[in-house]
PALUM-337066 format. One record per residue (C-alpha): y, x, z; residue in three letters; residue number from 1. Coordinates in nm, 2 decimals. Each point is the difference from the previous one (the first is absolute). Layout:
<recs>
- y, x, z, resn, resi
- Y, X, Z, ALA, NUM
...
</recs>
This chain:
<recs>
- y, x, z, resn, resi
- 0.01, -0.01, 0.04, MET, 1
- 0.35, 0.11, -0.12, ILE, 2
- 0.14, -0.21, 0.31, LEU, 3
- -0.18, -0.15, 0.29, GLU, 4
- 0.17, -0.21, 0.26, LEU, 5
- -0.17, -0.09, 0.33, ASP, 6
- 0.09, -0.19, 0.28, ASN, 7
- 0.40, 0.05, -0.11, VAL, 8
- 0.27, -0.16, 0.28, LYS, 9
- 0.30, 0.04, -0.07, THR, 10
- 0.30, -0.11, 0.23, PHE, 11
- 0.43, -0.06, -0.05, TYR, 12
- 0.09, 0.07, 0.34, GLY, 13
- -0.20, -0.25, 0.22, ALA, 14
- -0.14, -0.19, -0.30, SER, 15
- -0.30, 0.00, -0.12, GLN, 16
- -0.02, -0.01, -0.42, VAL, 17
- -0.37, 0.13, -0.05, LEU, 18
- -0.30, -0.09, 0.19, PHE, 19
- -0.24, 0.19, -0.11, GLY, 20
- 0.00, 0.05, -0.36, VAL, 21
- -0.28, 0.18, -0.17, THR, 22
- -0.05, 0.05, -0.39, MET, 23
- -0.04, 0.26, -0.27, SER, 24
- 0.06, 0.13, -0.33, ILE, 25
- -0.24, 0.22, -0.25, GLY, 26
- 0.10, 0.26, -0.24, HIS, 27
- 0.12, -0.12, -0.31, GLY, 28
- 0.01, -0.37, 0.14, GLU, 29
- 0.24, -0.27, 0.01, VAL, 30
- 0.03, -0.21, 0.32, VAL, 31
- 0.25, -0.30, 0.04, THR, 32
- 0.09, -0.09, 0.33, LEU, 33
- 0.14, -0.34, 0.04, MET, 34
- 0.13, -0.30, 0.22, GLY, 35
- 0.27, -0.19, 0.07, ARG, 36
- 0.36, 0.11, 0.08, ASN, 37
- 0.01, 0.17, 0.37, GLY, 38
- -0.36, 0.08, 0.01, MET, 39
- 0.01, 0.34, 0.06, GLY, 40
- -0.05, 0.15, -0.34, LYS, 41
- 0.31, 0.20, -0.01, THR, 42
- -0.06, 0.09, 0.37, THR, 43
- -0.33, 0.15, -0.14, THR, 44
- 0.16, 0.19, -0.26, VAL, 45
- 0.27, 0.17, 0.24, ARG, 46
- -0.29, 0.08, 0.24, SER, 47
- -0.20, 0.16, -0.27, ILE, 48
- 0.33, 0.21, -0.14, MET, 49
- 0.09, 0.07, 0.42, GLY, 50
- 0.36, -0.19, -0.04, LEU, 51
- -0.13, -0.21, 0.28, THR, 52
- -0.28, 0.18, 0.16, PRO, 53
- -0.30, -0.18, 0.10, ALA, 54
- -0.05, 0.04, 0.40, LEU, 55
- -0.38, -0.05, 0.01, GLU, 56
- -0.28, 0.07, -0.30, GLY, 57
- -0.07, 0.26, -0.25, SER, 58
- 0.14, 0.01, -0.38, ILE, 59
- -0.16, 0.26, -0.20, THR, 60
- 0.11, 0.11, -0.34, PHE, 61
- -0.23, 0.23, -0.21, ASP, 62
- -0.20, 0.12, 0.35, SER, 63
- 0.31, 0.06, 0.17, VAL, 64
- 0.12, -0.19, 0.31, ASP, 65
- 0.38, -0.11, -0.10, ILE, 66
- 0.08, -0.25, 0.31, ARG, 67
- 0.23, 0.26, 0.16, ASN, 68
- 0.12, 0.16, -0.33, HIS, 69
- 0.37, -0.04, -0.12, PRO, 70
- 0.06, -0.18, -0.27, PRO, 71
- 0.11, 0.32, -0.26, HIS, 72
- -0.37, 0.14, 0.10, LYS, 73
- -0.16, -0.30, -0.08, ILE, 74
- 0.19, 0.03, -0.33, ALA, 75
- -0.09, 0.35, -0.09, GLU, 76
- -0.35, -0.08, 0.10, LEU, 77
- -0.01, -0.23, -0.32, GLY, 78
- 0.13, -0.36, 0.10, VAL, 79
- 0.25, -0.14, -0.22, GLY, 80
- 0.18, -0.31, 0.09, LEU, 81
- 0.20, -0.28, -0.20, VAL, 82
- 0.20, -0.14, 0.34, PRO, 83
- 0.06, -0.36, -0.01, GLU, 84
- 0.36, -0.05, -0.17, GLY, 85
- -0.05, 0.30, -0.21, ARG, 86
- 0.30, 0.21, 0.17, GLN, 87
- 0.06, 0.22, -0.29, ILE, 88
- 0.26, 0.25, 0.00, PHE, 89
- 0.29, -0.25, -0.10, PRO, 90
- 0.26, 0.29, -0.06, ASN, 91
- -0.28, 0.25, -0.17, LEU, 92
- -0.09, -0.05, -0.42, THR, 93
- -0.31, -0.11, -0.06, VAL, 94
- -0.10, 0.35, -0.10, ARG, 95
- 0.14, 0.15, 0.30, GLU, 96
- -0.20, -0.29, 0.22, ASN, 97
- -0.34, 0.13, -0.17, LEU, 98
- 0.06, 0.35, 0.05, ILE, 99
- 0.10, -0.01, 0.35, ALA, 100
- -0.36, -0.07, 0.12, THR, 101
- -0.16, 0.21, -0.25, SER, 102
- -0.33, 0.17, 0.14, ALA, 103
- -0.36, 0.06, -0.04, ASN, 104
- -0.15, -0.18, 0.31, ASN, 105
- -0.31, -0.01, -0.12, ALA, 106
- -0.03, 0.34, -0.21, GLY, 107
- -0.09, -0.16, -0.31, THR, 108
- -0.09, 0.17, -0.30, ASP, 109
- 0.20, -0.24, -0.21, THR, 110
- 0.30, -0.09, 0.19, PRO, 111
- 0.22, -0.31, -0.01, TRP, 112
- 0.34, 0.12, -0.19, THR, 113
- 0.31, -0.16, -0.09, MET, 114
- -0.11, -0.07, -0.39, ASP, 115
- -0.36, -0.17, 0.14, ARG, 116
- 0.24, -0.26, 0.22, VAL, 117
- 0.21, -0.05, -0.29, ILE, 118
- -0.33, -0.07, -0.19, ASP, 119
- -0.12, -0.24, 0.26, LEU, 120
- 0.34, -0.16, 0.00, PHE, 121
- 0.21, 0.03, -0.31, PRO, 122
- 0.32, -0.17, 0.16, ARG, 123
- 0.04, 0.28, 0.23, LEU, 124
- 0.05, 0.25, -0.30, GLY, 125
- 0.26, -0.21, -0.14, GLU, 126
- 0.20, -0.05, 0.30, ARG, 127
- -0.08, 0.40, 0.11, ILE, 128
- 0.34, 0.12, 0.06, SER, 129
- 0.14, -0.39, 0.17, ARG, 130
- 0.05, 0.03, 0.36, TYR, 131
- -0.28, -0.25, 0.20, GLY, 132
- 0.24, -0.22, 0.14, ARG, 133
- 0.10, -0.12, -0.36, THR, 134
- -0.37, -0.08, -0.05, LEU, 135
- -0.19, -0.34, 0.00, SER, 136
- -0.25, -0.09, 0.27, GLY, 137
- -0.25, 0.07, -0.22, GLY, 138
- 0.09, 0.33, -0.13, GLU, 139
- 0.08, 0.10, 0.35, GLN, 140
- -0.35, -0.08, 0.07, GLN, 141
- -0.15, 0.19, -0.23, MET, 142
- 0.23, 0.27, 0.06, LEU, 143
- -0.16, -0.03, 0.37, ALA, 144
- -0.35, -0.01, -0.15, ILE, 145
- 0.10, 0.33, -0.24, GLY, 146
- 0.16, 0.17, 0.35, ARG, 147
- -0.34, -0.03, 0.18, ALA, 148
- -0.21, 0.09, -0.32, LEU, 149
- 0.23, 0.30, 0.00, MET, 150
- -0.15, 0.12, 0.32, THR, 151
- -0.37, 0.02, -0.14, ASN, 152
- -0.17, -0.19, 0.31, PRO, 153
- -0.27, -0.04, 0.07, LYS, 154
- 0.02, -0.38, 0.13, LEU, 155
- 0.28, -0.18, -0.10, MET, 156
- 0.11, -0.29, 0.19, ILE, 157
- 0.22, -0.29, -0.16, LEU, 158
- 0.15, -0.24, 0.28, ASP, 159
- 0.08, -0.29, -0.22, GLU, 160
- 0.12, 0.16, -0.30, ALA, 161
- 0.03, -0.34, -0.20, THR, 162
- 0.18, -0.19, 0.27, GLU, 163
- 0.29, -0.19, -0.17, GLY, 164
- -0.05, 0.16, -0.34, LEU, 165
- 0.02, -0.22, -0.32, ALA, 166
- -0.34, -0.14, -0.12, PRO, 167
- -0.03, 0.21, -0.27, LEU, 168
- 0.07, 0.34, 0.17, VAL, 169
- -0.21, -0.12, 0.27, ARG, 170
- -0.31, 0.01, -0.29, ASP, 171
- 0.12, 0.35, -0.11, GLU, 172
- -0.01, 0.16, 0.32, ILE, 173
- -0.34, -0.19, 0.08, TRP, 174
- -0.11, 0.13, -0.36, SER, 175
- 0.08, 0.36, 0.07, CYS, 176
- -0.18, -0.01, 0.33, LEU, 177
- -0.29, -0.17, -0.19, GLU, 178
- -0.05, 0.21, -0.34, TYR, 179
- 0.20, 0.31, 0.08, ASN, 180
- -0.04, 0.13, 0.38, LEU, 181
- -0.32, -0.18, 0.08, LYS, 182
- -0.16, 0.12, -0.33, GLN, 183
- 0.11, 0.37, 0.12, SER, 184
- -0.16, 0.00, 0.33, GLY, 185
- 0.29, -0.03, 0.16, GLN, 186
- -0.08, -0.10, 0.38, ALA, 187
- 0.26, -0.30, 0.07, ILE, 188
- 0.08, -0.24, 0.30, LEU, 189
- 0.17, -0.31, -0.13, VAL, 190
- 0.17, -0.25, 0.27, ILE, 191
- 0.08, -0.33, -0.19, ASP, 192
- -0.07, -0.33, 0.02, LYS, 193
- -0.11, -0.16, -0.34, HIS, 194
- -0.39, 0.00, 0.04, PRO, 195
- -0.11, -0.07, -0.40, GLU, 196
- 0.21, 0.30, -0.15, ALA, 197
- -0.15, 0.21, 0.31, MET, 198
- -0.37, -0.08, -0.03, ALA, 199
- 0.09, 0.11, -0.36, ARG, 200
- 0.11, 0.35, 0.09, ILE, 201
- -0.16, 0.08, 0.33, ALA, 202
- -0.32, 0.10, 0.07, ASP, 203
- -0.04, -0.15, 0.38, ARG, 204
- 0.23, -0.22, 0.19, HIS, 205
- 0.16, 0.00, 0.40, PHE, 206
- 0.18, -0.35, 0.09, VAL, 207
- 0.22, 0.02, 0.34, MET, 208
- 0.08, -0.26, 0.26, GLU, 209
- 0.20, 0.06, 0.29, LYS, 210
- -0.04, 0.36, -0.01, GLY, 211
- -0.39, 0.02, -0.03, LYS, 212
- -0.21, 0.01, -0.32, ILE, 213
- -0.09, -0.34, 0.00, ALA, 214
- -0.22, 0.02, -0.36, TRP, 215
- -0.17, 0.30, -0.22, SER, 216
- -0.19, -0.04, -0.35, GLY, 217
- -0.03, 0.06, -0.35, THR, 218
- 0.21, -0.14, -0.28, SER, 219
- -0.30, -0.25, -0.09, GLN, 220
- 0.02, -0.11, 0.39, GLU, 221
- 0.36, -0.01, 0.00, LEU, 222
- 0.03, -0.27, -0.32, LEU, 223
- -0.33, -0.17, 0.13, ALA, 224
- 0.17, -0.07, 0.37, ASN, 225
- 0.28, -0.26, -0.05, ALA, 226
- -0.02, -0.13, 0.33, GLU, 227
- 0.09, 0.38, 0.11, MET, 228
- 0.27, 0.02, -0.23, GLN, 229
- 0.16, -0.37, 0.15, HIS, 230
- -0.02, 0.14, 0.37, GLN, 231
- 0.09, 0.34, -0.04, PHE, 232
- 0.23, 0.03, -0.29, LEU, 233
- 0.13, -0.38, -0.07, GLY, 234
- -0.16, 0.01, -0.35, VAL, 235
</recs>
């Protein structure tokens, strides 16, 4: 496994948010974490990244216990984050945003470069000298994904990557995950709330409810379980 969480418990002050989260992601596997808003998905991401450290449990990345690592060390080990809300650098150009994070954290022989990112998202090439703040929401999301890829991560985490985007742009990003990144063997954790699209893209799924993993299974099991979707996803 590239990432394993075992009985992770995370607090904000005295308030407990995660109540023993256990989940895993294999090398080259695409896994989703789904659930309604406020169920603990982003806190799980923040715990993995060391932004809100877990108080109990273990978080193991590529055989290294990272629970007490600072965020920059976790990134250096090869975890790339596309954060909720994109959080690109608004006063840097597209080119500068991509160069700012460039590294070969996975040590691959065929690393992601600016040219490869532009091949993936041609619109970024058309706007290469534009400032981040002038891009549309969809273009900013493409830039955020490209910026994470430029770190050449062993695992990429996308936190609500299609939230608030137009359906056509959302489909373009999902297609990128399905036909480009997944087929290249990139391990990905996707936080989202669209079960039909996620069933097409991902290998396995975890569903959160009130800070716990309430359900897990394959894409076939996800689509077949309408009752679970209604109970935990509001579908």
